[in-house]
KEDRENKE-202699 format. One line per 4 residues: number of its first residue (from 0); their letters; for each residue x, y, z of C-alpha. Coordinates in Angstrom, 2 decimals. Example, Ala and Ser with C-alpha at 12.3 -4.5 7.8 and 13.67 -1.06 7.14 Angstrom:
BEGIN
0	AS	12.30:-4.50:7.80; 13.67:-1.06:7.14
END
This chain:
BEGIN
0	MAGH	2.65:-29.37:4.42; 5.04:-26.47:4.90; 3.65:-22.96:4.90; 5.49:-21.50:1.93
4	SHWA	4.29:-24.12:-0.55; 0.89:-24.69:1.03; -0.08:-21.03:1.03; 1.25:-20.62:-2.51
8	NIAN	-1.12:-23.39:-3.59; -4.06:-21.80:-1.76; -3.29:-18.42:-3.34; -3.11:-20.09:-6.74
12	KKGA	-6.53:-21.74:-6.27; -7.97:-18.43:-5.09; -6.92:-16.88:-8.38; -10.26:-17.36:-10.12
16	ADKK	-12.14:-15.57:-7.35; -9.58:-12.78:-7.25; -9.94:-12.22:-10.98; -13.71:-11.84:-10.63
20	KGKL	-13.17:-9.17:-8.01; -10.53:-7.45:-10.10; -8.02:-7.76:-7.28; -5.47:-10.02:-8.89
24	FGKL	-5.01:-7.84:-11.99; -4.71:-4.77:-9.79; -1.91:-6.39:-7.79; -0.12:-7.57:-10.92
28	SRAI	-0.36:-4.06:-12.41; 1.23:-2.56:-9.31; 4.15:-4.98:-9.53; 4.75:-4.00:-13.17
32	IVAC	4.50:-0.27:-12.39; 7.03:-0.46:-9.55; 9.43:-2.60:-11.59; 9.36:0.03:-14.36
36	QHGG	9.88:2.86:-11.87; 12.99:1.17:-10.53; 14.56:-0.28:-13.66; 12.91:1.10:-16.80
40	GDPD	10.44:-0.36:-19.27; 12.66:-2.87:-21.11; 12.10:-6.42:-19.75; 15.30:-7.59:-21.48
44	SNLA	17.41:-5.40:-19.20; 15.02:-5.22:-16.22; 14.70:-8.67:-14.65; 12.13:-7.51:-12.09
48	LRYA	9.90:-6.27:-14.92; 10.36:-9.49:-16.88; 9.32:-11.50:-13.83; 6.29:-9.25:-13.21
52	IDKA	5.15:-9.48:-16.85; 5.64:-13.26:-16.96; 3.56:-13.62:-13.80; 0.84:-11.40:-15.28
56	RKNS	0.73:-13.47:-18.47; 0.54:-16.75:-16.55; -2.49:-15.34:-14.75; -4.17:-14.44:-18.07
60	MPKD	-3.86:-10.69:-17.63; -4.82:-8.98:-20.94; -2.02:-7.54:-23.05; -3.60:-4.06:-22.94
64	NIER	-3.53:-4.09:-19.14; 0.14:-5.04:-19.14; 1.06:-2.33:-21.63; -0.95:0.25:-19.67
68	AVKK	0.89:-0.66:-16.48; 4.27:-0.36:-18.22; 3.36:3.10:-19.50; 2.31:4.21:-16.02
72	GCGE	5.51:2.91:-14.54; 7.59:4.71:-17.13; 5.73:7.97:-16.54; 4.04:8.03:-19.94
76	SSGE	0.65:8.45:-18.29; -0.44:9.77:-14.93; -0.49:7.24:-12.13; 0.13:6.67:-8.46
80	QYVE	3.60:6.44:-6.99; 3.79:3.15:-5.12; 6.26:2.36:-2.36; 7.45:-1.11:-1.34
84	ILYE	7.08:-2.04:2.31; 7.69:-5.25:4.24; 5.35:-5.80:7.19; 6.30:-8.45:9.72
88	GYGP	4.43:-9.94:12.63; 3.21:-12.98:14.50; 0.05:-14.98:13.99; -1.67:-17.50:16.27
92	SGVA	0.69:-20.03:17.94; 3.64:-17.72:17.33; 3.72:-18.29:13.56; 5.97:-15.74:11.85
96	VICE	4.24:-13.81:9.04; 5.70:-11.55:6.33; 3.61:-9.37:3.99; 5.10:-7.76:0.88
100	ILTE	3.23:-4.50:0.26; 2.91:-2.07:-2.63; 0.95:1.04:-1.61; 0.44:4.68:-2.53
104	NRNR	-0.72:5.48:1.02; 1.60:4.13:3.70; -0.50:5.36:6.67; -3.74:3.83:5.40
108	TAGE	-2.11:0.49:4.67; -0.34:0.32:8.04; -3.67:0.79:9.84; -5.42:-1.83:7.73
112	IRKI	-2.70:-4.45:8.16; -2.44:-3.85:11.91; -6.21:-4.25:12.23; -6.19:-7.55:10.34
116	FEVY	-3.50:-8.95:12.63; -5.50:-7.89:15.69; -8.82:-9.32:14.46; -7.25:-12.71:13.73
120	NGNL	-5.32:-13.05:17.02; -1.96:-11.88:15.73; 0.37:-8.95:16.31; 2.05:-6.64:13.82
124	GSTG	5.73:-6.43:14.80; 8.66:-4.13:14.19; 10.90:-4.16:11.12; 13.22:-7.16:11.14
128	CVAW	11.40:-9.08:13.86; 10.84:-12.19:11.72; 12.53:-11.58:8.36; 15.70:-13.29:9.59
132	MFER	13.76:-16.57:9.79; 13.26:-16.66:6.01; 15.48:-17.05:2.95; 14.52:-15.51:-0.38
136	KGLF	14.33:-18.18:-3.08; 12.75:-19.06:-6.39; 10.03:-21.69:-5.88; 8.31:-23.99:-8.37
140	VVPM	5.60:-26.48:-7.40; 5.27:-29.27:-9.99; 2.46:-31.87:-9.83; 4.12:-35.27:-9.59
144	QHVS	1.95:-36.85:-12.30; 3.61:-34.72:-14.99; 7.25:-35.75:-14.52; 9.44:-38.31:-12.79
148	EEQL	11.62:-37.19:-9.89; 14.76:-38.27:-11.73; 13.88:-36.28:-14.88; 12.88:-33.18:-12.91
152	FEIA	16.02:-33.39:-10.78; 18.25:-33.51:-13.85; 16.51:-30.64:-15.68; 16.22:-28.37:-12.63
156	LEAG	19.75:-28.81:-11.30; 21.29:-28.31:-14.73; 19.42:-24.96:-14.91; 20.74:-23.87:-11.50
160	ADDV	18.23:-25.17:-8.95; 19.61:-26.13:-5.57; 16.96:-28.61:-4.38; 14.14:-30.86:-5.59
164	KLEG	11.95:-32.69:-3.07; 8.59:-34.39:-2.88; 5.93:-32.64:-0.75; 2.60:-34.44:-0.75
168	ESFE	1.55:-34.96:-4.36; 3.88:-32.32:-5.81; 7.58:-31.71:-6.24; 9.09:-28.53:-4.84
172	VTCP	11.96:-27.03:-6.80; 13.94:-24.22:-5.17; 16.70:-22.08:-6.63; 18.69:-18.90:-5.95
176	VDRF	16.81:-15.76:-7.02; 19.32:-15.04:-9.80; 18.60:-18.48:-11.34; 14.81:-18.16:-11.25
180	QAVS	14.46:-17.19:-14.90; 16.80:-19.95:-16.08; 14.95:-22.65:-14.14; 11.58:-21.29:-15.31
184	QALE	12.70:-21.40:-18.95; 14.10:-24.93:-18.53; 10.78:-26.21:-17.17; 8.85:-24.50:-19.98
188	ANKI	11.23:-25.85:-22.62; 10.61:-29.38:-21.35; 6.84:-28.79:-21.16; 6.72:-29.33:-17.41
192	PTDV	3.69:-27.44:-15.96; 3.83:-25.71:-12.59; 1.09:-24.94:-10.06; 3.32:-22.27:-8.52
196	SEVT	6.18:-20.32:-10.07; 7.41:-17.39:-7.99; 10.14:-15.71:-6.02; 9.21:-16.06:-2.37
200	RIPQ	10.53:-16.28:1.18; 11.10:-19.80:2.47; 11.21:-20.37:6.25; 14.33:-21.93:7.75
204	NTVE	12.16:-23.73:10.31; 8.43:-24.18:10.86; 5.84:-24.21:13.65; 3.78:-27.42:13.80
208	LDAD	0.04:-26.66:13.94; -2.95:-28.73:15.00; -6.37:-28.43:13.34; -7.61:-25.53:15.47
212	SGRQ	-4.48:-23.39:15.25; -4.15:-24.28:11.56; -7.60:-22.84:10.87; -6.75:-19.67:12.78
216	VLKL	-3.50:-19.13:10.90; -5.04:-19.75:7.47; -7.87:-17.32:8.20; -5.30:-14.64:9.07
220	LDAL	-3.34:-15.30:5.88; -6.53:-15.29:3.81; -7.56:-11.90:5.24; -4.11:-10.44:4.58
224	EDND	-4.05:-11.81:1.03; -7.45:-10.21:0.41; -6.09:-6.71:1.09; -5.53:-4.78:-2.15
228	DVQS	-2.09:-3.54:-1.10; -0.69:-6.97:-0.19; 1.37:-8.56:-2.97; 2.30:-11.74:-1.14
232	VTAN	2.04:-13.42:2.26; 4.53:-15.90:3.71; 4.43:-17.74:7.04; 6.53:-20.41:8.77
236	YNIP	3.87:-22.98:9.70; 3.46:-26.67:8.98; 0.11:-28.49:8.90; 0.36:-32.31:8.85
240	DAIM	-1.20:-33.88:5.76; -3.35:-36.08:8.04; -5.39:-33.08:9.22; -5.13:-30.82:6.16
244	AEVM	-8.57:-31.77:4.76; -10.20:-31.06:8.14; -8.51:-27.67:8.33; -9.42:-26.65:4.78
248	ESV	-13.13:-27.36:5.25; -13.58:-24.27:7.40; -11.17:-21.87:5.66
END
């Protein structure tokens, strides 16, 4: 299973635990705050804010939390000034890793992310070292039991998607970033549920991993995802379905 969809599924399953720790809502709030700082507090004219709010709602974030984050982002209440940073590096077996960061303390975050890479046998690299290996896309992961491939293909492509393919027991729908909202609305209108619905970075090629290296890479990604300042983690690995269960047992 390719890294972009596999890790998105893991992150989705981790959601319940993240909510208990308060981490997920904190990350969602930061995304809303930054979207407001860049484009204002009207989701009708600020697509980044609309996407951030939709993601917060899908993760059951309370309405009061969303409104509070919008007010902070618009300067109506005191709050931190977050900056967006992209950290790039290499994990075990030369897997390329990208972390999207929102932080109010660049120096602290840089030290924490570098340490995580070192502990899990990776290396934090320089700006641009791996970003060229990825393409920014909208991604939807749809469980195959909810829709036929033919029906999904017709609905998604009519809304602007550029590809629909079967990966394991789910369909992957990808689209240009500017068609993300249209595809999302089309799936919702046709009552097609998604396990993953996000704008992400999709690798142009992947590194094949065995069970041992797969465990090492997933532990690195898990540690990065657990950092409060990390919004998303993407890597260009592939773990064969035949050994996925073995790998997941120890992650």
